[in-house]
C-alpha positions as CSV (number, residue, x, y, z in Angstrom):
1,M,23.7,-77.9,14.7
2,S,25.9,-75.6,15.4
3,L,26.9,-75.2,11.8
4,L,23.4,-74.5,11.0
5,R,22.8,-71.9,14.0
6,Q,26.2,-70.4,12.5
7,A,24.6,-70.1,9.0
8,L,21.1,-68.5,10.5
9,Y,23.2,-66.4,12.5
10,G,25.2,-65.2,9.5
11,L,21.8,-64.8,7.6
12,G,20.6,-62.7,10.1
13,L,23.4,-61.1,10.8
14,L,23.8,-60.2,7.0
15,L,20.0,-59.2,6.8
16,T,20.4,-56.7,9.5
17,L,23.4,-55.6,7.8
18,G,21.5,-55.2,4.5
19,L,18.5,-53.1,6.5
20,F,21.1,-50.8,8.2
21,I,22.6,-50.3,4.9
22,R,18.9,-49.1,3.1
23,L,17.9,-47.6,6.4
24,N,20.9,-45.2,6.2
25,A,20.6,-44.7,2.8
26,L,16.6,-43.6,2.9
27,E,17.7,-41.2,6.2
28,R,20.4,-39.9,3.6
29,S,17.9,-39.3,1.1
30,A,15.4,-37.9,3.4
31,S,18.0,-35.5,4.6
32,E,19.2,-34.7,1.3
33,A,15.2,-33.7,1.0
34,R,15.0,-31.5,3.7
35,T,18.0,-29.4,2.9
36,Q,16.6,-29.0,-0.3
37,A,13.5,-27.7,1.2
38,A,15.2,-25.7,3.4
39,K,17.2,-24.1,0.4
40,M,14.1,-23.6,-1.5
41,A,12.2,-21.9,1.5
42,Q,15.5,-19.7,2.2
43,A,15.5,-18.8,-1.6
44,H,11.3,-18.1,-1.3
45,S,11.8,-15.8,1.7
46,E,14.7,-14.0,0.3
47,T,12.6,-12.9,-2.6
48,A,9.9,-12.0,-0.7
49,L,11.9,-10.0,1.5
50,R,13.5,-8.3,-1.6
51,A,10.2,-7.8,-3.1
52,I,9.0,-5.9,0.7
53,R,12.4,-3.8,0.3
54,D,11.9,-2.4,-3.3
55,T,8.0,-2.0,-2.6
56,L,9.1,-0.2,1.2
57,E,12.2,1.7,-0.9
58,A,9.2,2.8,-3.9
59,E,7.0,4.3,-0.8
60,R,9.4,6.2,0.5
61,R,10.4,7.8,-2.6
62,A,6.9,8.2,-3.1
63,Q,6.8,10.2,0.0
64,A,9.7,12.1,-0.4
65,R,8.3,13.4,-4.0
66,L,5.1,13.9,-2.1
67,R,6.9,16.1,0.5
68,R,8.3,18.3,-2.2
69,E,5.4,18.6,-4.2
70,H,3.5,19.8,-0.7
71,H,6.1,22.4,-0.1
72,Q,6.1,23.4,-3.6
73,L,2.3,24.0,-3.3
74,A,2.4,25.7,0.0
75,A,5.2,28.2,-1.6
76,L,3.0,28.9,-4.2
77,A,-0.1,29.3,-2.0
78,T,2.0,31.7,0.2
79,E,2.8,33.3,-3.2
80,R,-0.7,33.6,-4.3
81,E,-1.9,35.2,-1.0
82,R,0.6,37.9,-0.5
83,L,0.0,38.4,-4.1
84,I,-3.8,39.0,-3.6
85,E,-3.0,41.3,-0.3
86,E,-0.8,43.3,-2.1
87,L,-3.9,43.4,-4.8
88,K,-6.2,44.6,-2.8
89,R,-3.6,47.5,-0.9
90,E,-3.4,49.0,-4.4
91,N,-7.3,48.5,-5.6
92,T,-9.8,49.5,-3.4
93,E,-12.8,48.3,-5.7
94,L,-10.8,44.7,-5.4
95,A,-10.6,45.0,-1.7
96,Q,-14.1,46.0,-1.4
97,W,-15.4,42.9,-4.0
98,A,-12.8,40.4,-1.6
99,G,-14.5,41.5,1.7
100,Q,-18.1,40.9,0.5
101,P,-19.5,37.3,1.6
102,L,-20.2,34.9,-0.7
103,P,-23.8,35.0,-2.6
104,E,-26.1,32.1,-0.8
105,L,-25.8,29.9,-3.9
106,A,-22.2,29.9,-3.5
107,R,-22.2,29.2,0.2
108,G,-24.4,26.7,-0.2
109,L,-21.9,24.7,-2.6
110,H,-19.4,24.9,0.3
111,Q,-21.6,23.4,3.1
112,R,-21.8,19.7,3.4
113,P,-21.5,17.3,6.4
114,A,-18.9,15.0,6.9
115,L,-19.2,11.9,4.2
116,S,-17.5,8.6,5.1
117,G,-17.7,6.5,1.9
118,A,-19.2,6.8,-1.6
119,A,-22.4,5.4,-0.5
120,A,-23.0,8.3,2.2
121,Y,-21.8,10.8,-0.4
122,R,-24.4,9.4,-3.6
123,E,-26.9,9.7,-0.6
124,W,-26.5,13.6,0.4
125,M,-26.0,13.7,-3.4
126,S,-29.1,12.4,-4.1
127,R,-30.8,14.6,-1.1
128,R,-30.0,17.9,-2.1
129,G,-31.5,20.3,-4.3
130,A,-30.6,20.2,-7.9
131,L,-28.7,23.6,-9.3
132,H,-30.7,25.6,-11.7
133,A,-28.9,27.6,-14.4
134,E,-29.8,30.9,-14.0
135,R,-32.5,32.6,-16.8
136,E,-30.8,35.9,-17.5
137,P,-26.9,35.8,-17.4
138,A,-25.5,37.4,-14.6
139,A,-24.2,40.9,-14.4
140,Q,-20.4,41.0,-14.6
C-alpha cells in the first residue's frame, strides 16, 4: 500500500505542479496584456494631450492676431476721428452738417432692443415696420 500511496502522492504532486505552472503562465499573459493595455492608454492620452496642446497654441496665436488687429483698428479709428475734427475746424459748413441731429428715419435704424439669439432677432425684425424707398430722390 505504501507504494500505491507514494504513486498517488507523486501523481497529485505532478498535477499540482502542472496546475501551478499553467496558472503562472496565465498570470504572466494577463500581466503582459495589462501592460500592453496601459501602454496603449498612455499612448492615447499622450495623443489627446498633444492635440489639446496644439489647439491651445492655435488659440493663443489667434488671440494674439486678434489683439494686433484690434490695436490697428483702434489706431485707425483714432486717426479718422482726428481727421474728422481737423476737417470740422477747416470747413465750417462740414462742422454745421456734422452737428445736426440724424433724421428720424436714420435714428430709427440705430434703435434696437438687446436681443439674445436668432429667434429673438427674427421676432424683432418681423414686428418692425418695413422701410420704404422715397418716391423722390433726396437732395444731395
